[in-house]
N, C-alpha and C positions, 0 to 999 in steps of 0.2 A: 380104458382110462389111459390119458396121456402121460408120458413120462416127463418128469422135471428134467432130468439130466440125459442128453443124446450123446455129448461127447466129453469125456474126462481125460484131463492131461496129467500125467504123473512124471515130474523131472526125477530122473535117476543119475547120480554120479559114480556109481560103481562101488559105493559104500554099503555096509550092513545097515547103517542110518537110514539112508535112502530107502532100503528095503524093508524097513519096518512099517511103510505105508500099504505094502501089498495086501494084507488081509484085510484092510479098510477098502482099498480099490475094488478087491474080489467082492466083498459084502455089498458095496453100493453098486457096483456094475450088475450084480445078479440080481439084487432086490429090486432095483430100479429099472431093469431091463435097459440098460445103456447100450447104445448102439455102436458107438466107438470108444476104446481106450487107448489113448496114445501114450507110449513111452517116450520120453524125450532125454536126450543126453546132449549136453554141449562140450563140444571138443574145442579148447583153446588152441589157436594156432601157434605152432613152434616158429619162433622168429628170432634169430639171434642176429643183433644189430652190431655188435663188435665182434666180427668174424676173424679179425686178426689175432685175438685172445685165444679164439676156440676154432681150430680149422675145420671148417665145415662149409660146405657148398650150399648153393641154392637147390640143387638136386637131392642133396642129403636133407635138407630142411622139408622138401617135398615128400621124401620117402618116410621122415618121422612123422609128418602130418598125416599122410595115407595110412600108416601103421596104426595111429591113433584112432582114426576113424574105423578101420577094420576091427580092432579091439573094442571099440564102443559097440559096433553093431552085433559082435559076437555076444557081447555081454546082454544086450537088449534082447536079442533072439532067445538068449536063454530063458530070460525073466517071461518072455512072451509065451514060450514052451510052457513054463511053469503054471502061468494062468489059463492057458489053453486046457490043461490037465484038469483044471478047476472049472472049465466050462465058460470062460470069459474070453472073448476075441479081442485082440490087441493088434496094434500097429506100431512100428518103430521109427522114429525119426531122429536123425544125427544132423545137429547144427553146429556151426563154427562162429566163435566170436566170443566177446565178454560175456561171462554167464548170465549174469542178471539181467542185463539189456537185451541180450538175444533172446533169452526165454521170455521175457516180458514182451517183446515184439512178435514173438510167435504166438504167444497166448492171444494176444489182442487180434491177430490176423486169422487164427484158427476157428473162431467159432465155438470155441469150447464153452461149456456150462459150468465147468466146474475144475479147479486143479487140486489135486491132492499131494502135498509135499511134506516132508519130514523136516524137523528143526532140532537143534541142540537144546533149545530152550535157554540159551545163554541169556544173562542180562547184565546190565552194567558196564564197567570198563571192558569185560571180554568181548561183549557185543560191540563196543565202540572201536576197538582195536582190530577184531576180525571180521567184522561185518556179519551180514546174514542175508543169505540169498533169498530165503524165505520172507524175510522182513522186507527186502527191497521189492520183492514182486507184491507183496501186499500193499506197497505204496504206489506200485507204478502201473497197475493193471485193473480194470473195473470188474474183471471176472471174479466170482466168488471163489475163495482160496481155504481149503480144509487143512490146517496145519496139524499134523500129527507129532506130538512130542516123542522123542527117544526114549527108549526104555532107561530107567535109572535117572530121569530128569529130577532136579531138585528144585522146589518153587524158591521164588524169592525175588528182591530187585537187585 
């Protein structure tokens, strides 16, 4: 029997909210015999345009960016280990750039069959003000997306 999902991508931002998808990732990966689970984190670049107000050199900017990538990798490696302990093989990918666009581009180029992402489930003005990475992905990629609502989500418009 052929599996419908060969590759799942799950974006992780370092929050407990993002991690609420992990039981779903695990269940789908194991029950559908998924070949690859890719944990992805986008690290925005530190770029200080007004260096006169904040004394920081280009070298210090590079160091801050390198440290952010190192922390992101350590975080994803920890989640990868937790999944491995449950029998799910995962890979980690660190990307850099604007979060929603970078994720959408990566998803489109990756050949993923499914994206599993968490969402606050905000609606109305709070969504308009804060935006939603999950919502932006839903509208910018053709890959199926499974959105997992955060625990404690309150329904409404």
